[in-house]
C-alpha positions, 0 to 999 in steps of 0.5 A: 524458485521451486523452494522460495516464492511463487508470488511477490505482491506490490501494494501501489501506494508509497510503493510503486507510486509516490502518492501516500505524501499528496494523499496525506496533504490533501486530507490534512488540510479537510480535516484541519478545516473541519476542526481537527488540527493535523499535520502532513507527517502525522497524516501519514504516521497514523493514518497510511494505508487507510481508506478516506472513509475509514481514517473519518470514522476514526477521527469521529470517534477519537475527536466526537466531531461530526464530519460531513459526508460531503468530505469523502466526495471533496476528498476524492475529487481534490486528490484524483486532481492532484494525483493526476497532476503530481503523483511521481513513480517510486524509482527502481521498480523496473530494474527490480522486477526484471531481476525477480523472476516469479509471477507478480500482482498489485493489491492496493485499497486505492480504487480500480480507476485510481490505480489505472491513472496511477500506473499509466501516468507513471509508465508502471501499468504494463508491469504489471496488467492485468493483474492489478487488484483494487480492494474496493472491488471486493466491497467497502468492508473488506479493505486492508487491514482485513486480509481479503484483498491478498487472498484475491490476488493469490487465488487470481494467480493461483498460489498458495498464500504461504508462497507469496511476499508482499511488498507493503509500506503501511502498518495496515497493510503488514497486518492485512499481508500477516493475516493472509498467512503471507510473508512481508516486505517492508518499504520506507522510500517514499516521501511520507516516511517518518522516523519510526516508520521501519520499526512500526513495520517490523512490529506489525510483522514485517521480516525486514525493510528496505529504503531502495527498490535496488535492494528488494531482488536481494531481499526477496531471495534471502527471504526465500532461502530462509524459512521464515516462521509465520 
């Protein structure tokens, strides 16, 4: 694909695994119990793609509620248990990948341990290993919406950011990919999607939005033929 993309980068949560809805359920209950009532859909709409630590900072700023540091550990433990039991694959990924000839990697805000657990559980790890990268390995202050993890992924794959296309389900992820100088396809096929999801991804900089992985190969090829303006 000399005139197209040399790399396709996938977010993990909400793109490869249907985990964002589980996170929203766990985190909305913890916040509600702590005195900040919030529903599952609003969690997804406002905070999808953010780390739990940054969500707590945001809520503390907005509501002036001092949130216990123990909530950090409590959420991680509860979420790991739920994900280990309940996380499911986003359907259609292996078939889509079989039709995409370029190298691929995963760039996620989740920890390496959680990425390994989720991707192994749904049978997708072997599709990407060893090119699975966690922003947390770079440092807590380098997670999306900062571009660092996408730039790191491109560097590891020895590809210019301008020759990479990213598949993202969150506004923060789209913003991070755009800040890295990459083109972005939005994805709304996971269970945490909401009515304005596609519009918000487009507003953040996604060039197009899909709701099914089966549409991905055709969209990637179409974008490769159309030199978008960054």
